[in-house]
C-alpha positions, 0 to 999 in steps of 0.5 A: 314830441316836445313843444314842436309838433312833428310835420305829420301832425302840424301839416294835418296829416294825422291827428295828434291822438294817433301820433301820440299813440304810435310815436314812441314806436318810431325810431329817430331815423323813422321820424326824420324820414317821415318828416322828409316824406311829408315835405316831399309830397306837399312841396314836390308831388302835389304841385306836379299832379296836373303836369303829370296828367297833362303829359300822359298820352291823349290817344291810343297811339301814345297813351301806352307808350308815354311816360310823363317826364315829371315822374322820372324827375320826381324819382331822381329827387326822391332818390337823392334825398334817400326817400327810396324803397322805403317799403322794403324792411331791413328786418325782413330783407337785410341785404336790400332793405331800409331800417323801417318797421311796417308801422313806420312805413305805414304812416309814410304810405298813408302820406303817399296816398294823399298825393296823386296815384303816381306819388308812390312811384316817385318813392319807388314804392308803388304796386305791383313793383313793391310786391314783386321786389319783396318776392325776389328779395325773399325767395329769389336766388342770387342770379334772379336778384341780380337780373331783376331785383336790382334794376327794380330797386334802382327804379330802372324798370317796372314789372307785372304780377300775373295771377288772376285768370279770366275763366276761373273763380280767381278768388280761390287761387287753387282754381288757377289753371295756367299750365306750367310744365318742364320740358328739358331745361325749359319751362313752358307756360300756356294760359289766359290772365287778366287784370294784370297790374303793370303790364301796359307800362312801356317800362315793364320788363318782367312778369312774375306769373303763378300757374299750375305745375303739378295738378295731380298733387294731393295737396291743393296748395302744392300744385302751383309754382311761380316763374319769371317771364321777361316781358318781351318773351315770344308768346306773351301777348297783351290783349288789351287794357281793362277799364274800371268805370271807364278809367284805364290807369295808363300807362301801367294799366290792368291788362288781359294777357295771353301766354301762348307756348311761352318758354323760359329757362328752368333757372327762372323758377322761383324757390322751387316747384310747388312753392307758388302758394307759399310765395303769394302768401308771403307777398300778399300779407304786407301787400294788402297792408300797403294798399290799406295804408295808401287808402287811408291817405286817399280818404284823407285827401277826399275829406280835404276836398269836402271841407274846402268845398263846404267852406267855399264862399261862392257856393251858397245853396238856399242862401247858406254856405254848405258848411252851414247845412247840418247834414253836411256838417254831420257827414264831415264828422262821420267821415273823420270818425271813419278815417280815424277808425280805419287808420287804427286798424291798419296801424294795429295790423302793421304792428302785429306784423312787426311783432309776430309776422304776417301769418300771425297777423292774418286776422288783423290784416283781413279786418283792415282790408275789408273795413278800410276800403269800405270806410274810405269809399263812404268818405269819397262818396260823401265828398263827391256828393258835396261837389254835386255834378262836379264830383263825378266829373273829370274836373276833380279826382274824386271819381277816379279815387272812387273807381280805384278804391272800388277795385280794391274790394276785389284785389288781394282777395274779395271782401267775401273771402276775408269775411268768410274766413274771419267769421269761421275764426270767430265761430271756432271760439264757441266751445270755449265761450260755452264752457265759460258761460256754463261755468259762470252760470253754475257759480251764479247759482251758488251765489244766489243760494248763498244769499237766498235769492232767485234770479229773475232772468 
């Protein structure tokens, strides 16, 4: 790093210790790109946040038809600087990717998470488009990539990912029951989905849908398939946007959708019949990490609000600034510790994906997914508390941050599923642990005998 610190450190984005730990794994290209991302978020995205919200439609008639012009201008600027599709690694997708590792992109995604929720979109790195582009890049055929991936990569359209269903326990994806069947040279889809990210956006032109195509297959993980559905296909009906604590996340939204006798050509099947589970596992591994990366950035932003509020000289409860109250100071320290721990979990998972692949990194991904969200929620909660009633009002973004982060405890698998899986993984170690313990005890008795002592335990 030399005598001049990287902007990611000098701007207080991450701690010098964290950068010292990972910087040797950053290519010169990645370091340069990271510096540009930091500057773009600070100098372009952050100043545009209030304008973005002011340009959103304010009533039901315009809220779902209006795209704030400022975001399109930001996208043009980012693209012109080469800050585009940074999430898509050339190592995994040689034809369309950028030469960044998951670790390198991880820090960039964290920087994006420090901006408003639109900031990732400015770089064409926002969900659900990132996951959908990964699916099409990895599993789509040439025609599917030409028709849908290229416009997504160019930022010309947006997309939706349709998996979760209203009437089943979707935490177990084998329960999904939306019907997908072949009828001649067409695929017919019938189902009821909800919490479908991106479906409310007027720029959304395509849905990637997972449903059950072969319910009689003895292998529960080969019963599902994934199809491409143009958003304007007859039978696709967006029922309503779902709200999270009153937030509707317009214009993208999380929508309830009915697919009623929707027909698409057979060529819209992705990879092949029964490949749905394979596809979502390939999609969700990196996707979960992307969420975690942005979440760390959100927590950092919340802590910044907390520190500013605590040092506001106009706020003097009981005759002292907030930062002069011991409880506030201790909470700030605890928040810093939680963020540093969370960041290291995410970067560890990203490095594991780079070295060994997402499947081998499943445990690290699960650790990060559970711990990072919960830690960040605590940070935001402390920040809201320091702001008093203002912290839960529309005058600050903290309540919106909390609502968004709280949904991530469900998204991409609820905490309980990950904890159950990881607990079982730990229990699988029991046989080896007992063998080691028994061998140690046997040797311990030999040592006691040699020294003619008797253990008191």
